[in-house]
N, C-alpha and C positions, 0 to 999 in steps of 0.2 A: 496593041492593047485590046482593040476590039476582038481580035482573033483569040487572045488568051481568055477574055471574058466569055466568049462564045464556047470555048472548050470547057471552061468550068461549068457553065450552064448546062452543057450537054451531059457532063458527068453527073450533075445533080439530078437532071431529068431521068437518067438511067437508074440512078440510085433510088429515086422515088418510085420507079416502076417495080423494082425488086424489094422495096421496103416491106410490104406485107409478107413476102416469102421469108425474109430475114427474121421478122418478128415472130412469125409462126414457128420457125425453126428454133428460135430462142426459147419460146414458151414450151415447146416440146422437150427441149433439152432440160429446162428447169423442172418440168413435171417428172421426167425420168430420174433426175437427181433426187427429187423429193421422195419418190417411191422407193428408190434404192436406200435412202438414209432414214426413212420413217421407221419408228419402232414397230415390230411385228405384233399383230394381235395374238393373244393367247388362244391356242387351239382348245376347243371344248373337250373336256375330259369326262369320262364316264363316272357317274356318281358311285362312290365306293359303297359297297354293301355294309350295313351296320354290323359291327362286331359285338360279340357277347362280352362287353367290358362294362363295369359299373361306372355310372356318371356321378354318383354321390354316395357318401357313407353316413351311417348313424351309429352312435354308441350309447348304451344304457338308455334306450328310448322306449316310448309307448306311442302307438297309433290307435286312435279311437274312431270308430265308425258309428254313425247315428241313423236311425230310421227317419223317414220324412216328417214324422210328428215330433222329432227332437229327442226321442228316447234312445238310450245307449243300446247299440246292437252288438258291438264286440270291442275288445281291447287286445292289442297285439304288443307283447313285450319282447325285448331281445337285448342281449349283451352287445351285439354288433349286427348291423344291417347293411346290405348292399343293394342298390337299385340298378336294374339292368334295363336300359331304354329299348333294346330290340324286342324284348318280350314283355316289357312293362310289368316286371315281377320284382319282388323283394326277397332276397335270401337272408335268413336270420340265423344267427348262432345262439344256442341256448334259448330256443323259442318257447314262449308261453302265450296261450290265448285264453281269454275268458269271453264266452259268447252268451247272450241272453235271448231266448226266443220271445215272440210276441206274447206268449202265455206266461212268461216269467221264469221258464226253466233255464237253469244255468248249466253250461257245459264248459269244462276246462280241458285244455290240451297242452301237452308238453313234449319236447323232443330235444335231441342234441342239435338238430338243424331243421329249419323249416323253410318252405317256399310258398309265399303268398302272392295271389294275383293283386291287381291294382286296387280293387275295392274291398279286399279282405273277405270276399264271399267263399273263397276256397283256400285251404291250407294243406299242403303236403308235408308230412312229418317223417323225418329220417333219423334212425338210430334211437333206440329206447323210446319209441313213440307210445304215448299214453293219452287216451281220451276218456274222460269221466263225465257222466251226466249225473248230477246230484239227485237224490230221492225227492219225490214231490207228491202232492195230493191233487188228483184231477178235480174237474168241476163237479163230477158226480160223487166226490168224496172218497173215491177209490185210491189207495196209495200206490205209487209207482216206485219200485225199489231202485237202489243205486245201480248204475250200469257202467261197466268199465271195459275198455278195449286196450289190449297191449300187443305190440309187435315191433318189428324193425322198420315197418313202413305202414303208415295210415294216411288216408286221404279224407279230410273232413270238409263237408259242404255245409256252410253255415246257413244259407237261406233255405235250402231244401231239407236240412236236418238229416243228412245222410253221412255214413262212414263206410268207406270201402277200402279194400286192400287186395293186391294180387300176390301177397306173401303170407306165410303162416301167422295166425292171429289167435290170441286168447281172449275169450269173452267171459266176463264175470258178472253175473246177475244176482245181486244180493249174495248168497252163499253158494249158489250154483256156478259151475265153471264148465266152459266148452272150449274146444280147440278145433281149428280147421286150417286147410291150406289157403283158402281165400275167404273173403268176407264181403257181404253187401247188406248193410243195415239201413233200414228206413224208419226213422223215429215217428214219422207221421202215421204209418200203418202199424208200427210196433213189430215188424217182421225182420228177422235176421237170417240171411241165407249163408250158411257155411258149407263149403264144398271141399272135396278131396278127402283126406283122412280125418273124418270128424269123430271126435270123442267128447263125452260129457260126463260130469259127475253131479248128481242131484242130491242135495242135502235136505232131508225133510225138515219142515218147520217145527218149532217147539210144540205148537198146538197139535200138529199131526202126529208127532212122535210120542206125546203123552198118552199113557194107557187110559182106556175108557173106564169110567167109574163102575165098580161092581154093582150089580143090581141086587136089591134087597129081596129076600124070599119071605 
């Protein structure tokens, strides 16, 4: 009996010696199993470049922009509009714009299609583009005649009051008419630069065309 008990005790002593090794091996096997069966982390993917796709639409809409003092600066009307987040622009079908300068001068623009930037300070007009500045009277009392631009493409700058085009344009000032291959008009200076094949037709005013009264002898 004593011999059997001694044998058992000897086995237990040996097992105690190897117990840390056995536990370490068990932990290692468990860790390996967890790693093999754990869900894999998603690999980082490159951020996709923004595509030129609209993120929202508008129909029969109007967008109004105001000056810091609260006065109306411009109104943009359209049958349908599409906003593109990659360029932060709005494409408008059957576009109409009415802008008002700080001096109160009204300019109206229309086209088959338009492309406006985010704050409405620029408007590109495509197809049957027309920009009209209404007649006015300056602070000095001098009248400014009606001014009209026509072409297949016009680029209107609301804040700087400019109209440009890299395509043929017709400029109508009161009854006078001019045509050119390109245009750069600055309303602040009143200068219109027409380049290329420039032609003009000047219509004399009624006062200038009337004959001078005959002198009495």
